[in-house]
C-alpha positions in Angstrom: 177.1 161.5 87.1 174.6 163.7 85.3 171.4 164.4 87.2 168.2 165.2 85.3 166.3 168.3 86.4 163.3 166.3 87.5 165.5 164.4 89.9 166.1 167.6 91.8 162.5 167.4 93.1 161.1 165.0 95.6 159.7 161.7 94.5 156.2 162.8 95.6 156.3 165.8 93.3 157.6 163.7 90.5 154.7 161.2 90.9 152.2 164.0 91.1 153.6 165.7 87.9 153.4 162.4 86.0 149.8 161.9 87.0 148.9 165.5 86.3 150.6 165.3 82.9 148.2 162.5 81.9 145.4 165.0 82.5 147.1 167.8 80.5 145.3 167.3 77.2 141.6 167.8 76.4 141.4 164.6 74.5 142.5 162.6 77.5 140.0 164.4 79.7 137.3 163.6 77.2 138.3 159.9 77.1 138.1 159.8 80.9 134.7 161.5 80.9 133.4 159.2 78.2 134.5 156.1 80.1 133.0 157.5 83.3 129.7 158.3 81.7 129.4 154.8 80.0 130.0 153.1 83.4 131.2 150.1 81.7 134.2 148.8 79.6 134.2 149.9 76.0 135.2 147.4 73.3 134.2 149.7 70.5 136.3 152.3 68.7 136.7 155.2 71.2 138.0 157.4 68.3 134.4 157.6 67.0 133.7 159.7 70.1 136.5 162.2 69.5 137.3 164.6 66.7 140.7 162.9 66.3 142.2 160.1 64.2 142.3 156.6 65.5 146.1 156.8 65.7 146.0 159.9 67.8 143.3 158.5 70.1 145.4 155.4 70.6 148.4 157.6 71.7 146.2 159.3 74.3 144.8 155.9 75.5 148.4 154.7 75.9 149.3 157.8 78.0 146.2 157.2 80.2 147.1 153.5 80.5 150.7 154.3 81.5 149.4 156.7 84.1 147.2 153.9 85.5 144.0 155.8 85.0 142.5 153.3 82.6 142.9 149.6 81.9 143.0 148.0 78.6 142.4 144.3 78.1 142.8 142.6 74.8 140.0 140.3 73.7 140.6 138.9 70.2 141.1 141.8 67.8 139.6 144.4 70.2 140.7 146.0 73.4 138.3 146.7 76.2 139.0 150.0 78.0 137.6 151.0 81.3 138.5 153.3 84.2 140.8 152.1 86.9 138.5 153.2 89.7 141.1 152.7 92.4 143.6 154.9 90.6 140.9 157.5 89.9 140.1 157.7 93.6 143.8 157.9 94.4 144.2 160.7 91.9 141.3 162.6 93.5 143.0 162.3 96.9 146.4 163.4 95.5 144.9 166.4 93.7 142.9 167.4 96.8 145.9 167.1 99.0 148.0 169.1 96.6 145.4 171.9 96.3 145.0 172.0 100.1 148.8 172.5 100.5 148.4 175.8 98.5 147.0 178.2 101.0 146.2 181.7 99.9 146.5 184.2 102.8 143.6 186.5 103.6 145.7 189.5 102.7 146.9 188.1 99.4 147.9 191.0 97.1 146.2 189.7 94.0 142.9 188.7 95.5 
């Protein structure tokens, strides 16, 4: 049986990595910021807000949706996108816990 390299890590680390991967592109960060600033679901073309093609924006929306950070609901020919506030709060908690686990000693050599 062949084991993938990601399987060598705990399930918690794998889940964190998948979530953090969704944040690893400036376009996805801008989409999240845009949705947070509008404080409502967007049924218009989000690609008008970014310097990218509609196809590229749709790929980024797909990544964010798969990570659970946004929701997309089809209404007719349009899709309404909005933040998944529960998942965003969960992500904040996960990121905070992760950063708190990394303690830098007072006598750290590179400080």
